[in-house]
C-alpha positions as a Markdown table, in Angstrom:
| # | Residue | x | y | z |
|---|---|---|---|---|
| 1 | Met | -57.0 | 75.7 | 64.6 |
| 2 | Leu | -59.2 | 72.8 | 63.0 |
| 3 | Phe | -58.6 | 74.9 | 59.6 |
| 4 | Ser | -55.1 | 74.6 | 59.7 |
| 5 | Arg | -55.1 | 71.1 | 60.8 |
| 6 | Val | -57.2 | 70.1 | 57.8 |
| 7 | Asp | -55.0 | 72.0 | 55.8 |
| 8 | Ser | -51.7 | 70.1 | 56.7 |
| 9 | Gln | -53.7 | 66.8 | 55.9 |
| 10 | Thr | -54.9 | 67.4 | 53.1 |
| 11 | Ile | -51.5 | 68.9 | 51.9 |
| 12 | Lys | -50.5 | 65.3 | 52.7 |
| 13 | Ile | -52.5 | 63.6 | 50.6 |
| 14 | Leu | -52.4 | 66.0 | 47.8 |
| 15 | Val | -48.3 | 65.3 | 47.8 |
| 16 | Gly | -49.2 | 61.3 | 48.1 |
| 17 | Ile | -51.5 | 61.8 | 45.2 |
| 18 | Ala | -48.8 | 63.5 | 42.8 |
| 19 | Leu | -46.5 | 61.1 | 43.8 |
| 20 | Gly | -48.2 | 58.1 | 42.6 |
| 21 | Leu | -49.4 | 59.9 | 39.4 |
| 22 | Ile | -45.4 | 60.4 | 38.9 |
| 23 | Val | -44.6 | 57.3 | 39.4 |
| 24 | Thr | -47.3 | 55.4 | 37.7 |
| 25 | Ala | -46.4 | 57.8 | 34.5 |
| 26 | Ile | -42.6 | 56.5 | 35.0 |
| 27 | Ile | -44.0 | 53.0 | 34.4 |
| 28 | Val | -46.2 | 53.8 | 31.8 |
| 29 | Val | -42.9 | 55.2 | 29.7 |
| 30 | Met | -41.2 | 52.5 | 30.7 |
| 31 | Ile | -43.7 | 49.7 | 29.3 |
| 32 | Gly | -43.9 | 51.7 | 26.1 |
| 33 | Met | -40.3 | 52.4 | 25.4 |
| 34 | Ala | -39.8 | 48.6 | 26.0 |
| 35 | Gln | -42.8 | 48.1 | 23.8 |
| 36 | Val | -40.9 | 50.2 | 20.7 |
| 37 | Asp | -37.7 | 48.4 | 21.3 |
| 38 | Gly | -39.8 | 45.1 | 21.1 |
| 39 | Ile | -41.3 | 46.3 | 17.4 |
| 40 | Ser | -38.1 | 47.7 | 16.5 |
| 41 | Gly | -36.6 | 44.1 | 17.2 |
| 42 | Ile | -38.8 | 42.8 | 14.8 |
| 43 | Ile | -38.6 | 45.8 | 11.8 |
| 44 | Ser | -34.6 | 45.7 | 12.1 |
| 45 | Thr | -31.9 | 42.8 | 12.3 |
| 46 | Pro | -29.7 | 42.9 | 15.5 |
| 47 | Thr | -26.3 | 42.0 | 14.4 |
| 48 | Ser | -24.3 | 39.4 | 16.5 |
| 49 | Thr | -20.5 | 39.5 | 16.3 |
| 50 | Lys | -17.8 | 36.4 | 17.1 |
| 51 | Thr | -16.3 | 37.4 | 20.1 |
| 52 | Ala | -12.9 | 35.6 | 20.0 |
| 53 | Thr | -12.9 | 33.3 | 23.4 |
| 54 | Ser | -10.1 | 30.9 | 25.0 |
| 55 | Ala | -12.4 | 27.8 | 23.1 |
| 56 | Glu | -13.0 | 29.6 | 19.9 |
| 57 | Thr | -11.2 | 31.6 | 17.9 |
| 58 | Ala | -11.8 | 33.2 | 14.7 |
| 59 | Thr | -9.6 | 31.5 | 11.7 |
| 60 | Ser | -9.4 | 30.7 | 8.1 |
| 61 | Thr | -13.0 | 28.2 | 8.9 |
| 62 | Pro | -15.5 | 29.2 | 6.9 |
| 63 | Ser | -18.3 | 31.3 | 9.1 |
| 64 | Ala | -21.7 | 29.4 | 8.6 |
| 65 | Thr | -24.2 | 31.7 | 8.9 |
| 66 | Ala | -28.5 | 30.7 | 9.0 |
| 67 | Thr | -31.6 | 32.8 | 7.8 |
| 68 | Ala | -35.4 | 32.4 | 8.2 |
| 69 | Thr | -35.7 | 30.5 | 4.6 |
| 70 | Asn | -36.5 | 26.9 | 3.6 |
| 71 | Thr | -32.7 | 26.5 | 2.6 |
| 72 | Pro | -30.4 | 27.9 | 5.0 |
| 73 | Ser | -27.0 | 28.8 | 2.8 |
| 74 | Pro | -23.4 | 29.5 | 4.7 |
| 75 | Thr | -22.1 | 33.0 | 3.8 |
| 76 | Ala | -18.4 | 34.8 | 4.5 |
| 77 | Thr | -20.4 | 37.9 | 5.9 |
| 78 | Pro | -23.4 | 38.6 | 8.4 |
| 79 | Thr | -26.6 | 39.2 | 5.7 |
| 80 | Ala | -29.0 | 41.2 | 7.0 |
| 81 | Thr | -32.2 | 39.2 | 7.2 |
| 82 | Ser | -35.0 | 39.0 | 9.7 |
| 83 | Thr | -33.9 | 36.4 | 11.6 |
| 84 | Pro | -30.5 | 36.5 | 14.4 |
| 85 | Thr | -27.2 | 34.9 | 12.7 |
| 86 | Leu | -26.1 | 31.5 | 14.8 |
| 87 | Thr | -22.7 | 31.9 | 16.7 |
| 88 | Ser | -21.3 | 30.6 | 19.2 |
| 89 | Thr | -21.6 | 33.2 | 21.5 |
| 90 | Pro | -23.9 | 35.9 | 19.9 |
| 91 | Thr | -24.3 | 39.2 | 21.3 |
| 92 | Glu | -27.2 | 41.5 | 20.0 |
| 93 | Thr | -27.6 | 45.0 | 18.9 |
| 94 | Ser | -30.0 | 46.6 | 17.6 |
| 95 | Thr | -28.8 | 47.9 | 14.5 |
| 96 | Ser | -29.8 | 47.4 | 11.1 |
| 97 | Thr | -26.8 | 48.0 | 9.3 |
| 98 | Pro | -24.6 | 44.8 | 10.1 |
| 99 | Thr | -21.4 | 45.6 | 12.4 |
| 100 | Ala | -17.9 | 45.7 | 10.9 |
| 101 | Thr | -16.1 | 42.5 | 11.9 |
| 102 | Glu | -13.2 | 40.7 | 10.5 |
| 103 | Thr | -14.2 | 38.0 | 9.1 |
| 104 | Pro | -11.8 | 34.9 | 7.9 |
| 105 | Val | -11.7 | 34.7 | 4.2 |
| 106 | Pro | -13.4 | 31.5 | 3.2 |
| 107 | Pro | -10.4 | 28.9 | 1.6 |
| 108 | Thr | -10.7 | 27.1 | -1.5 |
| 109 | Ala | -13.6 | 24.6 | -1.6 |
| 110 | Thr | -12.2 | 21.5 | 0.4 |
| 111 | Phe | -13.5 | 18.3 | 1.7 |
| 112 | Thr | -14.1 | 19.1 | 5.4 |
| 113 | Pro | -15.4 | 16.4 | 7.9 |
| 114 | Glu | -18.9 | 17.2 | 8.9 |
| 115 | Pro | -19.5 | 16.9 | 12.7 |
| 116 | Thr | -22.8 | 16.0 | 14.0 |
| 117 | Ile | -25.2 | 19.0 | 14.6 |
| 118 | Glu | -27.1 | 19.4 | 17.4 |
| 119 | Pro | -30.5 | 21.6 | 17.7 |
| 120 | Val | -29.8 | 24.9 | 18.6 |
| 121 | Thr | -32.6 | 27.2 | 19.8 |
| 122 | Ile | -32.6 | 30.6 | 20.6 |
| 123 | Glu | -34.7 | 32.4 | 22.9 |
| 124 | Pro | -35.2 | 35.8 | 21.7 |
| 125 | Glu | -36.5 | 39.0 | 24.1 |
| 126 | Val | -40.2 | 39.7 | 24.4 |
| 127 | Gly | -42.1 | 40.0 | 21.0 |
| 128 | Leu | -39.8 | 37.6 | 19.0 |
| 129 | Thr | -41.2 | 33.7 | 18.1 |
| 130 | Pro | -38.5 | 31.4 | 19.6 |
| 131 | Val | -36.4 | 29.8 | 16.4 |
| 132 | Ser | -35.3 | 26.2 | 16.4 |
| 133 | Ile | -33.1 | 24.7 | 13.6 |
| 134 | Glu | -32.8 | 21.2 | 13.7 |
| 135 | Ala | -31.0 | 20.5 | 10.0 |
| 136 | Pro | -27.7 | 21.4 | 9.4 |
| 137 | Leu | -26.5 | 24.7 | 7.9 |
| 138 | Thr | -24.5 | 23.2 | 4.9 |
| 139 | Thr | -23.9 | 19.9 | 3.6 |
| 140 | Thr | -20.1 | 20.8 | 4.1 |
| 141 | Val | -19.9 | 23.1 | 7.0 |
| 142 | Gly | -21.4 | 22.3 | 10.7 |
| 143 | Ile | -21.6 | 23.6 | 14.2 |
| 144 | Ser | -21.0 | 21.3 | 17.1 |
| 145 | Gln | -20.1 | 22.6 | 20.7 |
| 146 | Ser | -17.5 | 19.4 | 20.2 |
| 147 | Val | -16.0 | 21.0 | 17.3 |
| 148 | Ser | -13.2 | 24.1 | 17.7 |
| 149 | Leu | -12.8 | 26.5 | 15.2 |
| 150 | Thr | -9.1 | 26.6 | 15.5 |
| 151 | Asn | -9.2 | 23.6 | 13.5 |
| 152 | Thr | -7.2 | 24.8 | 10.3 |
| 153 | Thr | -6.8 | 21.0 | 8.8 |
| 154 | Val | -8.0 | 21.0 | 5.0 |
| 155 | Ile | -8.5 | 17.4 | 3.4 |
| 156 | Thr | -7.9 | 17.6 | -0.4 |
| 157 | Pro | -10.0 | 14.7 | -1.7 |
| 158 | Ile | -8.2 | 12.4 | -3.6 |
| 159 | Asn | -10.0 | 10.1 | -6.1 |
| 160 | Thr | -8.4 | 6.6 | -5.6 |
| 161 | Pro | -8.7 | 4.4 | -8.3 |
| 162 | Thr | -9.4 | 0.8 | -7.7 |
| 163 | Ala | -5.8 | -1.0 | -7.8 |
| 164 | Thr | -5.4 | -2.8 | -11.2 |
| 165 | Phe | -2.6 | -4.7 | -12.8 |
| 166 | Thr | -0.5 | -3.3 | -15.5 |
| 167 | Pro | 1.7 | -4.9 | -17.6 |
| 168 | Ala | 5.6 | -3.9 | -17.3 |
| 169 | Pro | 7.2 | -2.8 | -20.4 |
| 170 | Arg | 8.3 | -5.0 | -23.2 |
| 171 | Ser | 11.6 | -4.6 | -24.8 |
| 172 | Val | 13.0 | -7.9 | -25.2 |
| 173 | Gln | 12.5 | -9.8 | -28.2 |
| 174 | Leu | 12.6 | -13.4 | -28.5 |
| 175 | Pro | 16.0 | -14.5 | -30.8 |
| 176 | Ala | 15.0 | -16.2 | -34.0 |
| 177 | Asp | 17.7 | -19.0 | -33.5 |
| 178 | Leu | 16.9 | -20.5 | -30.9 |
| 179 | Pro | 17.4 | -24.1 | -29.9 |
| 180 | Asn | 13.9 | -26.6 | -30.1 |
| 181 | Tyr | 13.3 | -26.7 | -26.2 |
| 182 | Arg | 11.9 | -30.5 | -27.4 |
| 183 | Gln | 14.9 | -31.3 | -28.2 |
| 184 | Val | 16.8 | -29.5 | -25.6 |
| 185 | Glu | 18.8 | -31.7 | -22.9 |
| 186 | Asp | 18.9 | -31.2 | -19.4 |
| 187 | His | 21.8 | -30.2 | -17.8 |
| 188 | Phe | 21.7 | -31.4 | -14.0 |
| 189 | Trp | 25.3 | -31.3 | -12.9 |
| 190 | Phe | 25.1 | -30.7 | -9.1 |
| 191 | Asp | 23.7 | -32.3 | -6.1 |
| 192 | Arg | 22.3 | -31.0 | -3.3 |
| 193 | Ala | 24.3 | -28.7 | -0.9 |
| 194 | Phe | 22.8 | -30.0 | 2.1 |
| 195 | Asn | 22.3 | -33.7 | 3.5 |
| 196 | Ser | 19.6 | -35.3 | 2.3 |
| 197 | Glu | 17.6 | -35.6 | 5.6 |
| 198 | Leu | 17.3 | -32.0 | 5.4 |
| 199 | Ser | 15.4 | -30.3 | 2.5 |
| 200 | Gly | 17.9 | -28.4 | 0.2 |
| 201 | Trp | 14.9 | -26.7 | -2.2 |
| 202 | Gly | 14.8 | -23.3 | -2.6 |
| 203 | Ser | 11.9 | -20.8 | -1.5 |
| 204 | Tyr | 9.0 | -21.2 | -3.4 |
| 205 | Tyr | 8.1 | -17.4 | -2.6 |
| 206 | Tyr | 11.3 | -15.8 | -3.8 |
| 207 | Pro | 12.8 | -17.5 | -6.6 |
| 208 | Tyr | 15.8 | -16.8 | -9.1 |
| 209 | Gly | 14.4 | -13.7 | -11.5 |
| 210 | Thr | 11.8 | -12.5 | -9.1 |
| 211 | Asn | 11.5 | -9.4 | -6.2 |
| 212 | Ala | 9.1 | -11.4 | -3.6 |
| 213 | Arg | 6.3 | -8.2 | -5.3 |
| 214 | Gly | 9.0 | -6.0 | -4.5 |
| 215 | Gln | 10.0 | -6.6 | -1.1 |
| 216 | Tyr | 13.6 | -7.9 | -2.4 |
| 217 | Phe | 16.2 | -7.4 | -4.3 |
| 218 | Trp | 15.9 | -9.0 | -7.7 |
| 219 | His | 17.3 | -12.1 | -7.1 |
| 220 | Tyr | 20.3 | -13.8 | -8.7 |
| 221 | Gly | 20.1 | -17.3 | -7.1 |
| 222 | Ile | 17.9 | -19.2 | -4.6 |
| 223 | Asp | 17.1 | -19.0 | -1.2 |
| 224 | Ile | 17.4 | -22.6 | 0.8 |
| 225 | Gln | 16.3 | -21.9 | 4.3 |
| 226 | Ala | 18.2 | -23.8 | 7.2 |
| 227 | Gly | 19.4 | -23.3 | 10.9 |
| 228 | Gln | 22.5 | -20.9 | 11.7 |
| 229 | Gly | 25.7 | -22.8 | 11.7 |
| 230 | Thr | 24.2 | -25.9 | 9.4 |
| 231 | Thr | 27.1 | -27.6 | 7.3 |
| 232 | Ile | 26.8 | -26.3 | 3.4 |
| 233 | Leu | 28.2 | -29.0 | 1.2 |
| 234 | Ala | 30.0 | -28.6 | -2.5 |
| 235 | Val | 27.5 | -29.2 | -5.1 |
| 236 | Gly | 30.1 | -30.5 | -7.5 |
| 237 | Asp | 33.6 | -31.2 | -7.9 |
| 238 | Gly | 35.9 | -28.3 | -8.1 |
| 239 | Val | 38.8 | -26.0 | -7.3 |
| 240 | Val | 37.8 | -22.9 | -4.7 |
| 241 | Thr | 38.9 | -20.0 | -6.3 |
| 242 | His | 37.0 | -17.4 | -3.1 |
| 243 | Ala | 36.5 | -18.4 | 0.5 |
| 244 | Asp | 36.2 | -14.8 | 2.6 |
| 245 | Thr | 34.6 | -11.9 | 3.1 |
| 246 | Asp | 33.7 | -9.8 | 0.1 |
| 247 | Leu | 34.4 | -6.4 | 1.6 |
| 248 | Val | 38.3 | -6.6 | -1.1 |
| 249 | Lys | 36.6 | -8.7 | -3.8 |
| 250 | Val | 33.4 | -7.5 | -4.8 |
| 251 | Leu | 30.9 | -10.5 | -5.8 |
| 252 | Gly | 27.6 | -8.8 | -5.9 |
| 253 | Pro | 26.7 | -5.4 | -6.5 |
| 254 | Trp | 28.5 | -3.7 | -4.2 |
| 255 | Pro | 31.2 | -4.7 | -1.1 |
| 256 | Asp | 29.7 | -6.8 | 1.4 |
| 257 | Phe | 26.5 | -7.9 | -0.3 |
| 258 | Tyr | 27.3 | -11.9 | 0.9 |
| 259 | Gly | 29.0 | -10.7 | 3.9 |
| 260 | Gln | 31.0 | -14.1 | 3.2 |
| 261 | Ala | 31.1 | -16.3 | 0.5 |
| 262 | Val | 32.7 | -19.7 | -1.0 |
| 263 | Val | 33.4 | -19.6 | -4.8 |
| 264 | Ile | 34.3 | -23.0 | -6.7 |
| 265 | Lys | 35.4 | -23.1 | -10.0 |
| 266 | His | 34.1 | -26.8 | -11.5 |
| 267 | Lys | 35.6 | -29.1 | -13.5 |
| 268 | Glu | 32.9 | -29.5 | -16.5 |
| 269 | Ser | 32.8 | -26.4 | -18.9 |
| 270 | Trp | 29.7 | -25.5 | -20.5 |
| 271 | Lys | 30.2 | -25.3 | -24.4 |
| 272 | Gly | 33.4 | -24.2 | -23.5 |
| 273 | Leu | 32.7 | -21.6 | -21.1 |
| 274 | Pro | 33.6 | -22.2 | -17.3 |
| 275 | Val | 30.9 | -23.0 | -14.5 |
| 276 | Tyr | 30.8 | -21.4 | -11.2 |
| 277 | Thr | 28.9 | -22.1 | -7.6 |
| 278 | Leu | 28.5 | -19.2 | -5.3 |
| 279 | Tyr | 27.9 | -20.1 | -1.6 |
| 280 | Gly | 26.6 | -16.5 | 0.1 |
| 281 | His | 26.1 | -15.7 | 3.4 |
| 282 | Val | 27.9 | -17.7 | 5.4 |
| 283 | Ser | 28.8 | -17.8 | 8.7 |
| 284 | Gln | 32.3 | -20.1 | 8.7 |
| 285 | Val | 34.3 | -21.1 | 5.5 |
| 286 | Leu | 35.7 | -24.8 | 5.9 |
| 287 | Val | 38.2 | -24.5 | 2.9 |
| 288 | Gln | 41.1 | -22.2 | 1.4 |
| 289 | Pro | 41.4 | -20.8 | -2.1 |
| 290 | Gly | 43.1 | -23.3 | -4.3 |
| 291 | Gln | 41.8 | -25.8 | -2.9 |
| 292 | Gln | 39.8 | -29.2 | -4.6 |
| 293 | Val | 36.9 | -30.3 | -3.4 |
| 294 | Lys | 34.8 | -33.1 | -4.8 |
| 295 | Ser | 30.6 | -32.8 | -4.1 |
| 296 | Gly | 29.4 | -33.6 | -1.0 |
| 297 | Asp | 33.1 | -32.0 | 0.9 |
| 298 | Pro | 32.0 | -29.5 | 3.8 |
| 299 | Ile | 32.9 | -25.7 | 2.6 |
| 300 | Ala | 30.9 | -23.2 | 5.1 |
| 301 | Arg | 28.1 | -22.7 | 7.9 |
| 302 | Val | 25.1 | -21.3 | 7.2 |
| 303 | Gly | 25.2 | -17.5 | 8.5 |
| 304 | Gln | 22.9 | -14.4 | 7.6 |
| 305 | Leu | 25.8 | -11.6 | 6.8 |
| 306 | Gly | 25.4 | -9.2 | 4.3 |
| 307 | Val | 22.3 | -8.2 | 3.3 |
| 308 | Ala | 20.4 | -11.3 | 5.0 |
| 309 | Leu | 17.8 | -10.8 | 6.9 |
| 310 | Gly | 17.6 | -14.6 | 8.2 |
| 311 | Pro | 20.0 | -17.8 | 8.4 |
| 312 | His | 19.4 | -19.5 | 5.1 |
| 313 | Leu | 22.5 | -20.1 | 1.7 |
| 314 | His | 22.1 | -18.6 | -1.0 |
| 315 | Leu | 22.9 | -20.3 | -4.1 |
| 316 | Glu | 24.3 | -19.2 | -7.5 |
| 317 | Val | 24.9 | -20.6 | -10.6 |
| 318 | Arg | 27.4 | -18.7 | -13.0 |
| 319 | Val | 28.3 | -19.4 | -16.7 |
| 320 | Gly | 31.3 | -17.6 | -18.5 |
| 321 | Ala | 32.8 | -15.9 | -15.4 |
| 322 | Ala | 32.3 | -15.7 | -11.8 |
| 323 | Thr | 30.6 | -12.1 | -12.2 |
| 324 | Tyr | 27.3 | -11.1 | -11.1 |
| 325 | Asp | 25.8 | -10.8 | -14.3 |
| 326 | Asp | 26.7 | -14.1 | -15.2 |
| 327 | Thr | 24.6 | -15.9 | -13.1 |
| 328 | Arg | 21.6 | -18.6 | -14.7 |
| 329 | Asn | 18.7 | -20.6 | -12.7 |
| 330 | Pro | 20.4 | -22.7 | -10.3 |
| 331 | Asp | 16.8 | -24.7 | -10.8 |
| 332 | Leu | 17.6 | -26.4 | -14.1 |
| 333 | Trp | 21.4 | -27.2 | -12.8 |
| 334 | Val | 20.6 | -29.2 | -9.3 |
| 335 | Arg | 19.6 | -32.7 | -10.1 |
| 336 | Pro | 15.5 | -33.0 | -8.5 |
| 337 | Asp | 15.0 | -35.4 | -5.5 |
| 338 | Asp | 13.7 | -38.4 | -6.7 |
| 339 | Gly | 10.1 | -38.3 | -7.9 |
| 340 | Phe | 10.6 | -34.9 | -8.6 |
| 341 | Gly | 10.9 | -32.9 | -11.8 |
| 342 | Val | 11.1 | -29.0 | -13.2 |
| 343 | Ile | 8.7 | -27.2 | -15.0 |
| 344 | Ala | 10.2 | -24.2 | -17.0 |
| 345 | Gly | 8.6 | -21.5 | -19.3 |
| 346 | Arg | 8.1 | -18.3 | -21.0 |
| 347 | Val | 5.5 | -16.2 | -22.0 |
| 348 | Val | 5.9 | -14.2 | -25.6 |
| 349 | Asp | 3.3 | -11.9 | -26.9 |
| 350 | Ser | 1.9 | -11.5 | -31.1 |
| 351 | Gln | 4.4 | -9.6 | -31.7 |
| 352 | Gly | 7.6 | -11.8 | -30.4 |
| 353 | Tyr | 8.4 | -9.9 | -27.3 |
| 354 | Leu | 9.0 | -11.4 | -24.2 |
| 355 | Val | 6.5 | -10.6 | -21.5 |
| 356 | Pro | 8.0 | -9.7 | -18.3 |
| 357 | Gln | 7.1 | -9.7 | -14.7 |
| 358 | Gln | 4.0 | -11.9 | -15.8 |
| 359 | Leu | 2.2 | -13.8 | -13.2 |
| 360 | Val | 1.9 | -17.5 | -14.0 |
| 361 | Thr | -0.2 | -20.3 | -11.7 |
| 362 | Leu | 0.7 | -24.0 | -11.4 |
| 363 | His | -2.5 | -25.9 | -10.7 |
| 364 | Arg | -2.5 | -30.0 | -9.8 |
| 365 | Ser | -5.2 | -31.5 | -12.8 |
| 366 | Ala | -7.5 | -32.6 | -10.4 |
| 367 | Glu | -7.8 | -29.2 | -8.9 |
| 368 | Gly | -7.7 | -26.7 | -12.0 |
| 369 | Gly | -9.6 | -24.0 | -10.2 |
| 370 | Arg | -7.4 | -23.7 | -7.7 |
| 371 | Phe | -3.6 | -22.7 | -8.0 |
| 372 | Trp | -1.3 | -25.0 | -6.0 |
| 373 | Arg | 1.9 | -22.2 | -6.5 |
| 374 | Gln | 2.5 | -19.0 | -8.7 |
| 375 | Thr | 5.5 | -17.1 | -9.8 |
| 376 | Phe | 6.0 | -14.4 | -12.1 |
| 377 | Thr | 8.2 | -14.0 | -15.3 |
| 378 | Tyr | 12.2 | -12.4 | -15.3 |
| 379 | Pro | 12.0 | -8.7 | -15.3 |
| 380 | Asp | 13.6 | -7.3 | -18.8 |
| 381 | Asn | 17.4 | -7.4 | -19.0 |
| 382 | Leu | 18.6 | -7.7 | -15.4 |
| 383 | Val | 19.1 | -11.5 | -15.1 |
| 384 | Asn | 19.9 | -14.6 | -17.5 |
| 385 | Ser | 17.8 | -17.4 | -18.7 |
| 386 | Asp | 19.4 | -20.5 | -19.4 |
| 387 | Asp | 21.1 | -20.9 | -23.0 |
| 388 | Asn | 19.3 | -23.6 | -24.3 |
| 389 | Tyr | 16.2 | -23.1 | -22.9 |
| 390 | Tyr | 15.6 | -19.3 | -23.0 |
| 391 | Glu | 13.2 | -19.5 | -20.1 |
| 392 | Thr | 11.8 | -16.6 | -18.2 |
| 393 | Phe | 10.3 | -18.7 | -15.3 |
| 394 | Thr | 10.6 | -22.4 | -13.5 |
| 395 | Phe | 8.7 | -23.9 | -11.1 |
| 396 | Ser | 11.3 | -26.1 | -8.9 |
| 397 | Asp | 10.9 | -29.6 | -7.2 |
| 398 | Val | 7.7 | -30.7 | -8.4 |
| 399 | Pro | 6.1 | -33.9 | -7.4 |
| 400 | Ala | 5.6 | -36.0 | -11.2 |
| 401 | Gly | 2.5 | -36.2 | -12.4 |
| 402 | Asp | -0.4 | -33.9 | -14.4 |
| 403 | Tyr | -0.7 | -30.3 | -14.2 |
| 404 | Val | -1.9 | -27.2 | -15.8 |
| 405 | Val | -0.2 | -23.9 | -16.1 |
| 406 | Lys | -1.9 | -20.7 | -16.4 |
| 407 | Thr | -1.3 | -17.0 | -17.5 |
| 408 | Phe | -3.8 | -14.2 | -18.2 |
| 409 | Tyr | -2.2 | -11.4 | -20.2 |
| 410 | Asp | -3.6 | -9.2 | -23.6 |
| 411 | Gly | -7.4 | -9.8 | -22.4 |
| 412 | Lys | -6.5 | -13.5 | -22.4 |
| 413 | Gln | -6.1 | -16.2 | -20.1 |
| 414 | Leu | -4.3 | -19.0 | -21.6 |
| 415 | Thr | -3.3 | -22.6 | -20.1 |
| 416 | Ile | -1.4 | -25.7 | -21.0 |
| 417 | Pro | -1.4 | -29.1 | -19.6 |
| 418 | Val | 1.9 | -30.4 | -18.3 |
| 419 | Thr | 3.4 | -33.9 | -17.4 |
| 420 | Val | 6.2 | -33.7 | -14.8 |
| 421 | Lys | 8.5 | -36.3 | -15.3 |
| 422 | Asn | 11.2 | -37.9 | -12.6 |
| 423 | Gln | 14.1 | -35.8 | -12.8 |
| 424 | Glu | 13.6 | -34.1 | -15.6 |
| 425 | Thr | 12.7 | -30.7 | -17.3 |
| 426 | Ser | 8.8 | -29.8 | -18.9 |
| 427 | Phe | 8.6 | -26.9 | -21.0 |
| 428 | Val | 5.9 | -25.2 | -21.8 |
| 429 | Ser | 5.6 | -21.7 | -24.1 |
| 430 | Phe | 3.0 | -19.4 | -24.4 |
| 431 | Asp | 3.4 | -18.0 | -27.7 |
| 432 | Gln | 0.7 | -15.8 | -29.1 |
| 433 | Arg | 2.5 | -16.2 | -32.2 |
| 434 | Thr | 1.5 | -19.7 | -32.2 |
| 435 | Ser | -1.5 | -22.3 | -31.4 |
| 436 | Ser | 0.9 | -24.0 | -28.4 |
| 437 | Ser | -1.4 | -22.0 | -25.8 |
| 438 | Gln | -4.9 | -23.0 | -25.5 |
| 439 | Gln | -7.5 | -19.8 | -24.4 |
| 440 | Thr | -10.0 | -21.5 | -21.9 |
| 441 | Ser | -11.8 | -18.7 | -20.8 |
| 442 | Thr | -11.8 | -14.5 | -20.4 |
| 443 | Thr | -11.7 | -14.6 | -16.6 |
| 444 | Pro | -8.2 | -13.3 | -15.2 |
| 445 | Ile | -6.3 | -14.7 | -12.2 |
| 446 | Ser | -6.0 | -12.8 | -9.3 |
| 447 | Thr | -2.7 | -10.8 | -9.3 |
| 448 | Val | -3.3 | -10.0 | -5.6 |
| 449 | Ala | -3.6 | -13.5 | -3.7 |
| 450 | Ser | -2.7 | -13.3 | 0.4 |
| 451 | Pro | 0.6 | -14.8 | 0.9 |
| 452 | Val | -1.2 | -17.8 | 2.2 |
| 453 | Glu | -1.9 | -18.4 | -1.3 |
| 454 | Val | 1.2 | -18.3 | -2.5 |
| 455 | Ser | 1.9 | -22.0 | -1.9 |
| 456 | Leu | -0.3 | -24.6 | 0.2 |
| 457 | Glu | 3.0 | -26.0 | 1.7 |
| 458 | Glu | 5.3 | -22.8 | 2.0 |
| 459 | Thr | 5.6 | -20.0 | 3.8 |
| 460 | Pro | 7.7 | -16.9 | 3.1 |
| 461 | Thr | 11.3 | -16.6 | 3.3 |
| 462 | Ser | 13.2 | -13.4 | 3.7 |
| 463 | Gly | 17.0 | -12.5 | 2.8 |
| 464 | Asn | 18.7 | -12.6 | -0.5 |
């Protein structure tokens, strides 16, 4: 009996020992396999693939990869190296061959805004040393949690040159048989179109023969600002030839250009040619065709019809016929106020061509470095010059006194001193064929002056 009990206990002990040895062997084997896997992980390159998720979708944006080298470089496909590839959601595999994945073809090199790169740390398995990436993977593509991989916007860099002034082509030569402007007499036939208590001056910002730096139509008259409904006066004696809309009888470049207008044919003729004045955009006509009027008679009220952008009077002088192509500059026909005069002039290059759309500035003599007003010369073949002066620019309503007129072209700045006399026209000629222009410096006048600098006494007005 004793032997039988001892034998049973011994068997249990032996069984326990055997089970312990088996468990120990299993643990040893598992540890050994884990070590082998770790060594294999060091030797072979685990490949990571992009897994499409709702937040990140593989598109044509180039994938950026980093290798454990001094200079990481972006590649289009995974490269077998000794460090894991950075991706948004890496899945490691223990193969030495890159897993076949659908890698987007990188687009043509374009400029891509570089997002902020946040340091990314990868925690490897046992046996791997943590790797920290703190530098951008590339100078053009970065990885950030705030940038979606679905952004396919391509921005093409454009080298925008610095804005420079390009002279307009010159196509009109100065006629050889012009009258001598020093011997020309003025023809200030007309009075103001408003009562004396109102200004009656034309806009400095939008004079005859300009387009307000491309904002409006080329101007075939002058704009005189006045309130809606202000009474308009005839500027001279004559007979009314039109007092209606211009829907049927076209007075401008197309029907309804003025909305409503009055046209007067004046008693005096110019070198045998009839002279007309037109009053455009009026809200109400106060005369009838065929009616005789005298200077100062009410003929209409200020409006903003047709192409006008606000209430004002558009005044034109037409010589030879009452058409849009026969206009002249009203500054040389409307008598200046007492104590004021007009400056007219032209710019001619060394080949005898008129220089179109050329910036010209007016300076008070005491303030030669700061211009008071500015204008541009007429465009070629659009508006007409005066038959006597053949001018290409004017400054109207200039107080009598001493001034300097300047322009910069063909690499030279030219200045001409001028004295404005009471109710007279003072003419300046920038002609590079003669010595009438004085070159004082080689510093160009700015052609991009802000609206505040256009005039110290005038703000821009709109309309035609």
